[in-house]
N, C-alpha and C positions, 0 to 999 in steps of 0.2 A: 122095931128095926133090929137088925143084927147089931152086935156089940160095937163094931168099928165102922167109921166112915172113911172112905178112901177116894182118891182121884186117879183117873186113868188119862194120861196125856196122849194126845193124838194129833195128827195133821188132818185127819178126816176119816171117813168110813165108806164102805162100799155097800150098795144095795143092788139086787138083781130084779129086773122087770121082764115079764114075759114079752117076747118079741111078737108084735102084732101080726107080722107076716108069717111067722112060724112058731106056734105056741109051744113046740117041743124045745125051743131054745130061749135063753134069757139074755137080755142085754145088761151088762153091768154099768152102774153109775158110780161116780165118786162124788161124795158130798163133803164140803169143807166150808169154813167161815169165809165170807166175802172179803174180809180183811186180809186173809192169808195167814193170820196168826195161829199159833197152836191153840188147841181147844182142850178143855178139861171135862171129862165125863164124870158125873157124880156116881159113886159106887158105895156099896155096903159090903161088909164081909165079916168073917169070923176067922181069926188067926190063932195058931197055938202060942201059948206063952213060952218063953225061953225055958228049955229043959223039959217041956211037957210032950206027951205023945201027940202025934198028928192024928186028927180025927177025920172020919170020912166026910163030914160036913164042913171042914175047913175050906176056905176059899173066899171068893168075892163075886159079886154080880154087878153089872152096870145097870143103873136105874133108867128105865125108859118112860116115855110119855107118848100121848097121842100125837101123830103128825098133824100138821096144820097147813092150810093154804095149798100152794102148788106141790108141796112136798108129799101130799097124799097120793099123787100120781105115781110116786116112786115106792112108797111103803106106808103102812098105816101106823107104824111105831117109829120112834127115833130116840137116841140116847138123850138124857138130860145133860145139856152142855151149859157149864157155868162160866161167866166172865171171871177174870183173875181175882177181883176183890171178893166175890162170893165164893170162889174156890178156896181161898185162904180161910174164909169164915167157916165153910163147910167142914174142913178138916181140923179146925181149932177145937181142942178138947173142952174148951170153956163154952162152946156154942151149945145151947140147950137142945134137947130133942125137939121141942116145939118149934124153935127157930130153924133147925135143920129141915124139919118137915115143910115149913113154909118156903124155904129156899128151893127145894126140889119140886114142890107142887105149884109154886107161883112165880118164881124168879129166874128160871132157866131161860136161855136165849130162845127167841121165837124164830119161826121159819124164815122170816125176812132177813135174818143175820147170815143165812147160808146161801151157797150157790151149789148147783149140781150139774153134771154133764156126763155124757156117755164116754166110756173108756174102752180100751181094747178087751176083748174076751180072753186075752192071755192072763188076766188076773185070776181066772178060774183054775189055773194050774199052779200048784204050790212050787213047782220047779222054776217058775218064772220070777225074776226079781228085777229091781231097778226102778229109777224115777219115771221111766216111760209108762209104767203101770198106773200112774196117777195123772198122766197128761190127757188132755181131751182127745177123743177119737180122731178128729181131724186137727192135728196140732197147729195147722196154719191159721186157724180161727180161734178167737178167745172163747172161753167157756160161756155157755148160755147162763144168763143170770135170771132165773125164774122168779 
């Protein structure tokens, strides 16, 4: 593993699925915890020490795992999402490398913990902002809980 473990806090993430009626276009989906709580993505990284030069390979990556269940219809990979207690253990410097490896390989939240639904294609344009970008495509109906 890289020298440092990190967490990335998020409300959810987007995935794009090819539109069955028009393969040239993709339909975005928003994926979040069914509970609506914030999530914590497990990450690893390499950061410069105070006063040292920034190196080309400094930075971090979010650890991913195979998607499972109905989530496979959206994408074959997903971030490793940790519940709060394991997130704290993940970033604790006293957590051994072996335990950290067990956490990301075996203890991340399973697909049943998530819900996903179609959102507006406006999310594909960086100029668009606002809460509407994470709302269901038809905001009159609740999100599908797959």
